[in-house]
Steps between C-alpha positions, in 0.01 A plus 500: 500500500682548832645217708204515737240454225374145454613330180270528200320192377706508179825526699398219730405273209825583321698408813316171540546421129872574519535276805324212328708545184819502707403182681406321178828606336696337781643828628409434862771240550259208480346323207142553396469122461655249736630712786840639580817363346772368729800733467855381571760744629799589289804704590705725280828420674823687458490580132782711366285766338769770515614418147141504372341827400131574513310452175507788255165654402501292180585180689228573758249549220598164349487325841158650577367387162624143562388479863154346503219728614215320673488150646229259390181501701456127435834385644478321834738304721539150352653206688666378180714816461811561707787745504815289477735799509499880503751780551542874457736571210629830362545494123674749274305731271125539501433190712659643817336350811343159437375203694582175323426139569321181404143376541413132472164347409516184710140408424351268241317772303605793283463843662352757261657813655784514753583822685782596730406798719759697693495789744817699574581687822752757621718481815213628716262230374296739285361344185654667195307319230337185366623321189426176322574278204281241333507223245238282339457126467742343746472126443497245782853425618643809325691797637497869409797730553355841579640851516302774673608852405502725808482872425664605828868590525704205638635721779143567623395134529586322827273196475215347304235236528371275225209270420399277210140466381329343203185447301419132448417374150 
């Protein structure tokens, strides 16, 4: 098929199916249920990364295995969840670049699933990747200290943004 030929029915249906699957999986930047999360800006600051080396191949493999793959399609912005702190931190070993902080459930009900979603950017504002961490069963009045593993080199990350979402019980 040349570029000027119209797409086949099979190709068109495959494209539509892929688009729907992407939207349902939350890969469009918004949630399938409940609308878009409210992202807060975060800065990397002046980290001294000169004494930190990039992950070795083995460390990158470990980090990739521990970094969570796909966000929940049922998580939505919840008024009861708030980010009380967050910062970009460079750890030794396989952890490397991370975003760490605390989420509080200020509501009166347990939250079944809590997710922290992050997006990291370079100096030019280009998105380098999306990463997240999750936990289950955050009771009312409780906090969760999270750590999001970022697979980008610390020297490549200039800023990030972050949001917290949840699935009510």
